[in-house]
All heavy atoms as TSV, in Angstrom:
chain	resi	resn	atom	element	x	y	z
A	1	MET	N	N	35.585	-27.684	-13.828
A	1	MET	CA	C	35.022	-26.380	-14.014
A	1	MET	C	C	33.609	-26.465	-14.738
A	1	MET	O	O	32.722	-25.780	-14.354
A	1	MET	CB	C	35.914	-25.449	-14.822
A	1	MET	CG	C	35.444	-24.068	-14.997
A	1	MET	SD	S	36.587	-23.071	-15.999
A	1	MET	CE	C	37.240	-22.000	-14.718
A	2	PHE	N	N	33.536	-27.447	-15.650
A	2	PHE	CA	C	32.261	-27.645	-16.326
A	2	PHE	C	C	31.209	-28.107	-15.352
A	2	PHE	O	O	30.059	-27.661	-15.448
A	2	PHE	CB	C	32.479	-28.816	-17.443
A	2	PHE	CG	C	31.231	-29.084	-18.128
A	2	PHE	CD1	C	30.649	-28.248	-19.136
A	2	PHE	CD2	C	30.544	-30.260	-17.934
A	2	PHE	CE1	C	29.490	-28.458	-19.732
A	2	PHE	CE2	C	29.382	-30.598	-18.597
A	2	PHE	CZ	C	28.801	-29.637	-19.571
A	3	ARG	N	N	31.590	-28.937	-14.384
A	3	ARG	CA	C	30.637	-29.358	-13.398
A	3	ARG	C	C	30.148	-28.224	-12.594
A	3	ARG	O	O	28.960	-28.156	-12.305
A	3	ARG	CB	C	31.309	-30.388	-12.471
A	3	ARG	CG	C	30.443	-30.959	-11.422
A	3	ARG	CD	C	31.175	-32.036	-10.521
A	3	ARG	NE	N	30.438	-32.342	-9.429
A	3	ARG	CZ	C	30.819	-32.843	-8.295
A	3	ARG	NH1	N	32.178	-33.111	-8.201
A	3	ARG	NH2	N	30.136	-33.108	-7.253
A	4	PHE	N	N	30.992	-27.317	-12.263
A	4	PHE	CA	C	30.644	-26.143	-11.481
A	4	PHE	C	C	29.506	-25.309	-12.189
A	4	PHE	O	O	28.468	-24.950	-11.616
A	4	PHE	CB	C	31.810	-25.181	-11.164
A	4	PHE	CG	C	31.426	-23.890	-10.603
A	4	PHE	CD1	C	31.134	-23.764	-9.249
A	4	PHE	CD2	C	31.446	-22.727	-11.404
A	4	PHE	CE1	C	30.762	-22.619	-8.680
A	4	PHE	CE2	C	31.153	-21.493	-10.793
A	4	PHE	CZ	C	30.823	-21.421	-9.497
A	5	PHE	N	N	29.723	-25.003	-13.478
A	5	PHE	CA	C	28.726	-24.191	-14.257
A	5	PHE	C	C	27.449	-25.071	-14.405
A	5	PHE	O	O	26.348	-24.476	-14.367
A	5	PHE	CB	C	29.295	-23.856	-15.551
A	5	PHE	CG	C	30.354	-22.767	-15.475
A	5	PHE	CD1	C	31.623	-22.951	-15.761
A	5	PHE	CD2	C	29.989	-21.487	-14.947
A	5	PHE	CE1	C	32.605	-21.926	-15.609
A	5	PHE	CE2	C	30.905	-20.379	-14.858
A	5	PHE	CZ	C	32.248	-20.702	-15.189
A	6	LYS	N	N	27.582	-26.334	-14.556
A	6	LYS	CA	C	26.296	-27.174	-14.671
A	6	LYS	C	C	25.521	-27.134	-13.383
A	6	LYS	O	O	24.297	-26.956	-13.457
A	6	LYS	CB	C	26.780	-28.575	-15.015
A	6	LYS	CG	C	25.617	-29.505	-15.316
A	6	LYS	CD	C	26.103	-30.921	-15.702
A	6	LYS	CE	C	24.995	-31.871	-15.960
A	6	LYS	NZ	N	25.394	-33.146	-16.233
A	7	GLU	N	N	26.178	-27.194	-12.213
A	7	GLU	CA	C	25.462	-27.133	-10.998
A	7	GLU	C	C	24.915	-25.719	-10.734
A	7	GLU	O	O	23.834	-25.570	-10.155
A	7	GLU	CB	C	26.414	-27.457	-9.832
A	7	GLU	CG	C	26.809	-28.969	-9.810
A	7	GLU	CD	C	27.780	-29.303	-8.699
A	7	GLU	OE1	O	28.159	-28.466	-7.946
A	7	GLU	OE2	O	28.212	-30.512	-8.651
A	8	CYS	N	N	25.635	-24.671	-11.159
A	8	CYS	CA	C	25.109	-23.272	-11.023
A	8	CYS	C	C	23.810	-23.163	-11.842
A	8	CYS	O	O	22.812	-22.599	-11.328
A	8	CYS	CB	C	26.099	-22.287	-11.584
A	8	CYS	SG	S	27.459	-22.011	-10.374
A	9	ALA	N	N	23.794	-23.663	-13.095
A	9	ALA	CA	C	22.618	-23.570	-13.867
A	9	ALA	C	C	21.463	-24.394	-13.218
A	9	ALA	O	O	20.345	-23.909	-13.306
A	9	ALA	CB	C	22.886	-24.134	-15.230
A	10	ALA	N	N	21.767	-25.521	-12.622
A	10	ALA	CA	C	20.690	-26.313	-11.991
A	10	ALA	C	C	20.130	-25.545	-10.853
A	10	ALA	O	O	18.946	-25.598	-10.617
A	10	ALA	CB	C	21.271	-27.650	-11.576
A	11	GLU	N	N	20.970	-24.857	-10.028
A	11	GLU	CA	C	20.499	-24.104	-8.937
A	11	GLU	C	C	19.648	-22.925	-9.416
A	11	GLU	O	O	18.699	-22.568	-8.702
A	11	GLU	CB	C	21.635	-23.623	-8.042
A	11	GLU	CG	C	22.296	-24.733	-7.217
A	11	GLU	CD	C	21.392	-25.397	-6.260
A	11	GLU	OE1	O	20.615	-24.648	-5.583
A	11	GLU	OE2	O	21.452	-26.629	-6.138
A	12	LEU	N	N	19.998	-22.276	-10.432
A	12	LEU	CA	C	19.325	-21.102	-10.987
A	12	LEU	C	C	17.944	-21.518	-11.467
A	12	LEU	O	O	17.004	-20.701	-11.430
A	12	LEU	CB	C	20.039	-20.409	-12.093
A	12	LEU	CG	C	21.213	-19.526	-11.623
A	12	LEU	CD1	C	21.992	-19.002	-12.814
A	12	LEU	CD2	C	20.705	-18.360	-10.789
A	13	ARG	N	N	17.737	-22.789	-11.904
A	13	ARG	CA	C	16.417	-23.275	-12.301
A	13	ARG	C	C	15.520	-23.386	-11.170
A	13	ARG	O	O	14.284	-23.343	-11.293
A	13	ARG	CB	C	16.560	-24.540	-13.123
A	13	ARG	CG	C	17.021	-24.373	-14.511
A	13	ARG	CD	C	16.963	-25.629	-15.309
A	13	ARG	NE	N	18.139	-25.720	-16.219
A	13	ARG	CZ	C	19.203	-26.478	-15.982
A	13	ARG	NH1	N	19.182	-27.275	-14.938
A	13	ARG	NH2	N	20.201	-26.433	-16.752
A	14	LYS	N	N	16.079	-23.556	-9.944
A	14	LYS	CA	C	15.260	-23.728	-8.755
A	14	LYS	C	C	14.773	-22.425	-8.200
A	14	LYS	O	O	13.838	-22.411	-7.313
A	14	LYS	CB	C	16.020	-24.465	-7.703
A	14	LYS	CG	C	16.474	-25.857	-7.995
A	14	LYS	CD	C	17.352	-26.489	-6.870
A	14	LYS	CE	C	17.889	-27.842	-7.185
A	14	LYS	NZ	N	18.747	-28.313	-6.109
A	15	VAL	N	N	15.399	-21.255	-8.559
A	15	VAL	CA	C	15.078	-20.006	-7.997
A	15	VAL	C	C	13.661	-19.606	-8.390
A	15	VAL	O	O	13.261	-19.744	-9.572
A	15	VAL	CB	C	16.031	-18.964	-8.550
A	15	VAL	CG1	C	15.694	-17.592	-8.051
A	15	VAL	CG2	C	17.488	-19.232	-7.959
A	16	VAL	N	N	12.871	-19.055	-7.443
A	16	VAL	CA	C	11.588	-18.563	-7.708
A	16	VAL	C	C	11.750	-17.032	-7.809
A	16	VAL	O	O	12.018	-16.331	-6.827
A	16	VAL	CB	C	10.589	-18.852	-6.471
A	16	VAL	CG1	C	9.267	-18.305	-6.793
A	16	VAL	CG2	C	10.575	-20.386	-6.326
A	17	TRP	N	N	11.686	-16.530	-9.095
A	17	TRP	CA	C	11.853	-15.125	-9.345
A	17	TRP	C	C	10.603	-14.378	-9.089
A	17	TRP	O	O	9.523	-14.883	-9.245
A	17	TRP	CB	C	12.301	-14.952	-10.837
A	17	TRP	CG	C	13.524	-15.681	-11.153
A	17	TRP	CD1	C	13.673	-16.831	-11.826
A	17	TRP	CD2	C	14.870	-15.153	-10.809
A	17	TRP	NE1	N	15.028	-17.190	-11.862
A	17	TRP	CE2	C	15.793	-16.183	-11.338
A	17	TRP	CE3	C	15.375	-14.023	-10.203
A	17	TRP	CZ2	C	17.131	-16.045	-11.137
A	17	TRP	CZ3	C	16.733	-13.898	-10.071
A	17	TRP	CH2	C	17.652	-14.862	-10.545
A	18	PRO	N	N	10.722	-13.142	-8.527
A	18	PRO	CA	C	9.506	-12.400	-8.195
A	18	PRO	C	C	8.933	-11.924	-9.512
A	18	PRO	O	O	9.409	-11.729	-10.570
A	18	PRO	CB	C	10.088	-11.162	-7.454
A	18	PRO	CG	C	11.496	-11.064	-7.881
A	18	PRO	CD	C	11.938	-12.420	-8.201
A	19	SER	N	N	7.482	-11.746	-9.349
A	19	SER	CA	C	6.823	-11.287	-10.460
A	19	SER	C	C	7.049	-9.755	-10.778
A	19	SER	O	O	7.609	-9.096	-9.891
A	19	SER	CB	C	5.267	-11.495	-10.288
A	19	SER	OG	O	4.793	-10.583	-9.215
A	20	ARG	N	N	6.708	-9.328	-11.888
A	20	ARG	CA	C	6.874	-7.890	-12.218
A	20	ARG	C	C	6.169	-6.956	-11.224
A	20	ARG	O	O	6.723	-5.960	-10.811
A	20	ARG	CB	C	6.355	-7.625	-13.656
A	20	ARG	CG	C	6.641	-6.215	-14.103
A	20	ARG	CD	C	6.143	-6.046	-15.558
A	20	ARG	NE	N	6.286	-4.641	-15.954
A	20	ARG	CZ	C	7.347	-4.125	-16.570
A	20	ARG	NH1	N	8.373	-4.910	-16.771
A	20	ARG	NH2	N	7.380	-2.925	-16.936
A	21	ASP	N	N	4.927	-7.401	-10.813
A	21	ASP	CA	C	4.210	-6.614	-9.921
A	21	ASP	C	C	4.936	-6.522	-8.554
A	21	ASP	O	O	4.906	-5.415	-7.933
A	21	ASP	CB	C	2.772	-7.112	-9.669
A	21	ASP	CG	C	1.901	-6.923	-10.986
A	21	ASP	OD1	O	2.208	-6.051	-11.792
A	21	ASP	OD2	O	0.963	-7.735	-11.080
A	22	ASP	N	N	5.473	-7.596	-8.092
A	22	ASP	CA	C	6.239	-7.556	-6.827
A	22	ASP	C	C	7.457	-6.710	-6.927
A	22	ASP	O	O	7.698	-5.933	-5.987
A	22	ASP	CB	C	6.714	-9.045	-6.519
A	22	ASP	CG	C	5.583	-9.960	-6.115
A	22	ASP	OD1	O	4.513	-9.431	-5.752
A	22	ASP	OD2	O	5.797	-11.110	-6.162
A	23	VAL	N	N	8.171	-6.691	-7.993
A	23	VAL	CA	C	9.342	-5.847	-8.250
A	23	VAL	C	C	8.941	-4.389	-8.189
A	23	VAL	O	O	9.518	-3.514	-7.576
A	23	VAL	CB	C	10.093	-6.239	-9.484
A	23	VAL	CG1	C	11.235	-5.240	-9.785
A	23	VAL	CG2	C	10.722	-7.661	-9.333
A	24	VAL	N	N	7.887	-4.119	-8.991
A	24	VAL	CA	C	7.443	-2.676	-9.059
A	24	VAL	C	C	6.981	-2.117	-7.690
A	24	VAL	O	O	7.288	-1.036	-7.286
A	24	VAL	CB	C	6.285	-2.499	-10.074
A	24	VAL	CG1	C	5.621	-1.197	-9.992
A	24	VAL	CG2	C	6.791	-2.810	-11.471
A	25	SER	N	N	6.288	-2.969	-6.957
A	25	SER	CA	C	5.871	-2.658	-5.582
A	25	SER	C	C	7.008	-2.353	-4.634
A	25	SER	O	O	7.034	-1.424	-3.949
A	25	SER	CB	C	4.929	-3.747	-5.027
A	25	SER	OG	O	4.603	-3.519	-3.732
A	26	SER	N	N	7.986	-3.252	-4.734
A	26	SER	CA	C	9.219	-3.037	-3.921
A	26	SER	C	C	10.013	-1.775	-4.253
A	26	SER	O	O	10.442	-1.102	-3.388
A	26	SER	CB	C	10.147	-4.338	-4.074
A	26	SER	OG	O	9.480	-5.462	-3.563
A	27	VAL	N	N	10.130	-1.524	-5.561
A	27	VAL	CA	C	10.786	-0.323	-5.965
A	27	VAL	C	C	10.031	0.958	-5.476
A	27	VAL	O	O	10.701	1.913	-5.051
A	27	VAL	CB	C	10.895	-0.246	-7.519
A	27	VAL	CG1	C	11.335	1.080	-8.034
A	27	VAL	CG2	C	11.903	-1.321	-7.983
A	28	LYS	N	N	8.751	0.917	-5.487
A	28	LYS	CA	C	7.979	2.147	-5.003
A	28	LYS	C	C	8.232	2.278	-3.474
A	28	LYS	O	O	8.433	3.408	-3.052
A	28	LYS	CB	C	6.481	1.834	-5.206
A	28	LYS	CG	C	6.066	1.998	-6.667
A	28	LYS	CD	C	4.505	1.713	-6.803
A	28	LYS	CE	C	4.108	1.740	-8.278
A	28	LYS	NZ	N	2.757	1.390	-8.446
A	29	VAL	N	N	8.207	1.208	-2.771
A	29	VAL	CA	C	8.529	1.284	-1.318
A	29	VAL	C	C	9.899	1.898	-1.112
A	29	VAL	O	O	10.059	2.761	-0.260
A	29	VAL	CB	C	8.407	-0.092	-0.627
A	29	VAL	CG1	C	8.920	-0.037	0.786
A	29	VAL	CG2	C	6.975	-0.553	-0.623
A	30	VAL	N	N	10.924	1.456	-1.841
A	30	VAL	CA	C	12.232	1.935	-1.686
A	30	VAL	C	C	12.356	3.386	-1.988
A	30	VAL	O	O	12.963	4.208	-1.325
A	30	VAL	CB	C	13.287	1.081	-2.491
A	30	VAL	CG1	C	14.573	1.822	-2.590
A	30	VAL	CG2	C	13.427	-0.351	-2.002
A	31	ILE	N	N	11.747	3.845	-3.123
A	31	ILE	CA	C	11.755	5.261	-3.508
A	31	ILE	C	C	11.088	6.117	-2.488
A	31	ILE	O	O	11.624	7.166	-2.135
A	31	ILE	CB	C	11.141	5.403	-4.868
A	31	ILE	CG1	C	12.003	4.759	-5.985
A	31	ILE	CG2	C	10.863	6.889	-5.254
A	31	ILE	CD1	C	11.464	4.715	-7.322
A	32	VAL	N	N	9.962	5.756	-1.988
A	32	VAL	CA	C	9.202	6.499	-1.016
A	32	VAL	C	C	10.008	6.593	0.240
A	32	VAL	O	O	10.098	7.694	0.914
A	32	VAL	CB	C	7.732	5.933	-0.759
A	32	VAL	CG1	C	7.120	6.612	0.448
A	32	VAL	CG2	C	6.913	6.139	-2.050
A	33	SER	N	N	10.529	5.509	0.699
A	33	SER	CA	C	11.378	5.415	1.913
A	33	SER	C	C	12.552	6.360	1.799
A	33	SER	O	O	12.848	7.082	2.742
A	33	SER	CB	C	11.778	4.040	2.250
A	33	SER	OG	O	10.694	3.194	2.466
A	34	THR	N	N	13.154	6.369	0.665
A	34	THR	CA	C	14.358	7.153	0.433
A	34	THR	C	C	14.005	8.604	0.482
A	34	THR	O	O	14.759	9.455	1.085
A	34	THR	CB	C	15.077	6.816	-0.941
A	34	THR	OG1	O	15.384	5.444	-0.985
A	34	THR	CG2	C	16.227	7.613	-1.242
A	35	ILE	N	N	12.915	9.018	-0.197
A	35	ILE	CA	C	12.486	10.410	-0.107
A	35	ILE	C	C	12.184	10.881	1.295
A	35	ILE	O	O	12.556	11.963	1.753
A	35	ILE	CB	C	11.296	10.626	-1.055
A	35	ILE	CG1	C	11.719	10.410	-2.492
A	35	ILE	CG2	C	10.680	11.948	-0.859
A	35	ILE	CD1	C	10.627	10.391	-3.497
A	36	ILE	N	N	11.469	10.068	2.033
A	36	ILE	CA	C	11.099	10.391	3.465
A	36	ILE	C	C	12.343	10.509	4.300
A	36	ILE	O	O	12.563	11.542	4.983
A	36	ILE	CB	C	10.164	9.339	3.995
A	36	ILE	CG1	C	8.822	9.445	3.387
A	36	ILE	CG2	C	10.042	9.505	5.526
A	36	ILE	CD1	C	7.862	8.290	3.724
A	37	ILE	N	N	13.274	9.602	4.260
A	37	ILE	CA	C	14.596	9.702	4.995
A	37	ILE	C	C	15.364	10.841	4.609
A	37	ILE	O	O	15.958	11.655	5.448
A	37	ILE	CB	C	15.399	8.408	4.816
A	37	ILE	CG1	C	14.639	7.190	5.447
A	37	ILE	CG2	C	16.733	8.523	5.509
A	37	ILE	CD1	C	14.268	7.312	6.939
A	38	ALA	N	N	15.409	11.194	3.246
A	38	ALA	CA	C	16.169	12.374	2.799
A	38	ALA	C	C	15.555	13.615	3.323
A	38	ALA	O	O	16.256	14.554	3.758
A	38	ALA	CB	C	16.199	12.407	1.202
A	39	ALA	N	N	14.282	13.722	3.333
A	39	ALA	CA	C	13.578	14.906	3.904
A	39	ALA	C	C	13.799	15.082	5.404
A	39	ALA	O	O	14.129	16.238	5.862
A	39	ALA	CB	C	12.092	14.792	3.706
A	40	ILE	N	N	13.858	13.987	6.187
A	40	ILE	CA	C	14.158	13.974	7.504
A	40	ILE	C	C	15.549	14.466	7.823
A	40	ILE	O	O	15.812	15.384	8.590
A	40	ILE	CB	C	13.846	12.640	8.260
A	40	ILE	CG1	C	12.370	12.403	8.276
A	40	ILE	CG2	C	14.453	12.628	9.638
A	40	ILE	CD1	C	12.002	10.972	8.677
A	41	LEU	N	N	16.501	13.914	7.145
A	41	LEU	CA	C	17.918	14.278	7.248
A	41	LEU	C	C	18.157	15.733	6.800
A	41	LEU	O	O	18.933	16.419	7.432
A	41	LEU	CB	C	18.766	13.268	6.429
A	41	LEU	CG	C	18.890	11.879	7.043
A	41	LEU	CD1	C	19.711	11.021	6.096
A	41	LEU	CD2	C	19.470	11.868	8.519
A	42	GLY	N	N	17.505	16.111	5.783
A	42	GLY	CA	C	17.651	17.481	5.306
A	42	GLY	C	C	17.155	18.494	6.298
A	42	GLY	O	O	17.723	19.556	6.534
A	43	GLY	N	N	15.962	18.185	6.886
A	43	GLY	CA	C	15.415	18.994	7.987
A	43	GLY	C	C	16.334	19.046	9.171
A	43	GLY	O	O	16.557	20.167	9.813
A	44	LEU	N	N	16.837	17.965	9.580
A	44	LEU	CA	C	17.812	17.903	10.718
A	44	LEU	C	C	19.000	18.743	10.492
A	44	LEU	O	O	19.521	19.492	11.293
A	44	LEU	CB	C	18.125	16.485	11.078
A	44	LEU	CG	C	17.097	15.711	11.822
A	44	LEU	CD1	C	17.542	14.218	11.945
A	44	LEU	CD2	C	16.858	16.247	13.204
A	45	ASP	N	N	19.564	18.593	9.239
A	45	ASP	CA	C	20.755	19.377	8.808
A	45	ASP	C	C	20.456	20.853	8.868
A	45	ASP	O	O	21.241	21.633	9.402
A	45	ASP	CB	C	21.189	18.962	7.434
A	45	ASP	CG	C	22.426	19.681	6.948
A	45	ASP	OD1	O	23.432	19.644	7.707
A	45	ASP	OD2	O	22.434	20.178	5.809
A	46	ALA	N	N	19.319	21.271	8.335
A	46	ALA	CA	C	18.970	22.728	8.372
A	46	ALA	C	C	18.836	23.149	9.817
A	46	ALA	O	O	19.237	24.282	10.147
A	46	ALA	CB	C	17.738	22.935	7.582
A	47	LEU	N	N	18.228	22.331	10.633
A	47	LEU	CA	C	18.075	22.764	12.081
A	47	LEU	C	C	19.356	22.807	12.791
A	47	LEU	O	O	19.645	23.855	13.474
A	47	LEU	CB	C	17.197	21.629	12.804
A	47	LEU	CG	C	16.807	21.884	14.225
A	47	LEU	CD1	C	15.873	23.147	14.270
A	47	LEU	CD2	C	16.150	20.694	14.780
A	48	PHE	N	N	20.278	21.914	12.578
A	48	PHE	CA	C	21.582	21.970	13.187
A	48	PHE	C	C	22.439	23.111	12.654
A	48	PHE	O	O	23.192	23.842	13.396
A	48	PHE	CB	C	22.388	20.647	12.964
A	48	PHE	CG	C	21.809	19.516	13.897
A	48	PHE	CD1	C	21.810	18.227	13.309
A	48	PHE	CD2	C	21.306	19.700	15.093
A	48	PHE	CE1	C	21.236	17.192	14.017
A	48	PHE	CE2	C	20.791	18.665	15.818
A	48	PHE	CZ	C	20.846	17.371	15.342
A	49	THR	N	N	22.263	23.418	11.363
A	49	THR	CA	C	23.005	24.522	10.778
A	49	THR	C	C	22.482	25.874	11.367
A	49	THR	O	O	23.295	26.769	11.717
A	49	THR	CB	C	22.777	24.581	9.244
A	49	THR	OG1	O	23.339	23.402	8.709
A	49	THR	CG2	C	23.536	25.785	8.630
A	50	LEU	N	N	21.232	26.011	11.501
A	50	LEU	CA	C	20.669	27.234	12.142
A	50	LEU	C	C	21.077	27.332	13.637
A	50	LEU	O	O	21.412	28.427	14.009
A	50	LEU	CB	C	19.084	27.117	12.086
A	50	LEU	CG	C	18.278	28.264	12.682
A	50	LEU	CD1	C	18.609	29.547	11.983
A	50	LEU	CD2	C	16.825	28.031	12.653
A	51	GLY	N	N	21.177	26.216	14.301
A	51	GLY	CA	C	21.678	26.171	15.637
A	51	GLY	C	C	23.128	26.633	15.747
A	51	GLY	O	O	23.434	27.448	16.614
A	52	MET	N	N	23.901	26.167	14.825
A	52	MET	CA	C	25.340	26.493	14.843
A	52	MET	C	C	25.545	27.967	14.500
A	52	MET	O	O	26.370	28.642	15.053
A	52	MET	CB	C	26.157	25.571	13.919
A	52	MET	CG	C	26.265	24.229	14.372
A	52	MET	SD	S	27.256	24.167	15.783
A	52	MET	CE	C	27.049	22.514	16.293
A	53	GLU	N	N	24.786	28.443	13.545
A	53	GLU	CA	C	24.857	29.855	13.151
A	53	GLU	C	C	24.410	30.743	14.339
A	53	GLU	O	O	24.990	31.841	14.543
A	53	GLU	CB	C	24.053	30.127	11.915
A	53	GLU	CG	C	24.718	29.532	10.654
A	53	GLU	CD	C	23.700	29.683	9.455
A	53	GLU	OE1	O	22.597	30.182	9.608
A	53	GLU	OE2	O	24.219	29.359	8.355
A	54	THR	N	N	23.347	30.311	15.062
A	54	THR	CA	C	22.939	31.111	16.230
A	54	THR	C	C	23.955	31.145	17.340
A	54	THR	O	O	24.234	32.156	17.916
A	54	THR	CB	C	21.613	30.464	16.746
A	54	THR	OG1	O	20.657	30.457	15.708
A	54	THR	CG2	C	21.089	31.314	17.945
A	55	VAL	N	N	24.554	30.008	17.626
A	55	VAL	CA	C	25.531	29.921	18.666
A	55	VAL	C	C	26.793	30.548	18.363
A	55	VAL	O	O	27.390	31.364	19.119
A	55	VAL	CB	C	25.838	28.464	19.061
A	55	VAL	CG1	C	26.972	28.287	20.032
A	55	VAL	CG2	C	24.575	27.817	19.650
A	56	PHE	N	N	27.414	30.369	17.169
A	56	PHE	CA	C	28.696	30.872	16.765
A	56	PHE	C	C	28.607	32.086	15.897
A	56	PHE	O	O	29.714	32.656	15.625
A	56	PHE	CB	C	29.465	29.717	16.074
A	56	PHE	CG	C	29.852	28.592	17.006
A	56	PHE	CD1	C	29.138	27.310	16.795
A	56	PHE	CD2	C	30.643	28.666	18.015
A	56	PHE	CE1	C	29.513	26.261	17.564
A	56	PHE	CE2	C	30.918	27.615	18.867
A	56	PHE	CZ	C	30.307	26.387	18.657
A	57	GLY	N	N	27.504	32.529	15.355
A	57	GLY	CA	C	27.321	33.679	14.620
A	57	GLY	C	C	28.096	33.549	13.275
A	57	GLY	O	O	29.339	33.722	13.234
A	58	ALA	N	N	27.427	33.324	12.232
A	58	ALA	CA	C	28.151	33.136	10.943
A	58	ALA	C	C	28.303	34.455	10.215
A	58	ALA	O	O	27.585	35.380	10.185
A	58	ALA	CB	C	27.378	32.193	10.059
């Protein structure tokens, strides 16, 4: 078990971690993408709801 943790630590030293600027940039892309997709899905939901109300009369 000791060998396993020693090898894990050795592998983690090889990892190239992203810089703070890279992380902030990636987070911005994710947030903007999420907002855009949410707006598109919300618009489609409203459109389908309006269509269902028109067809079936709510």
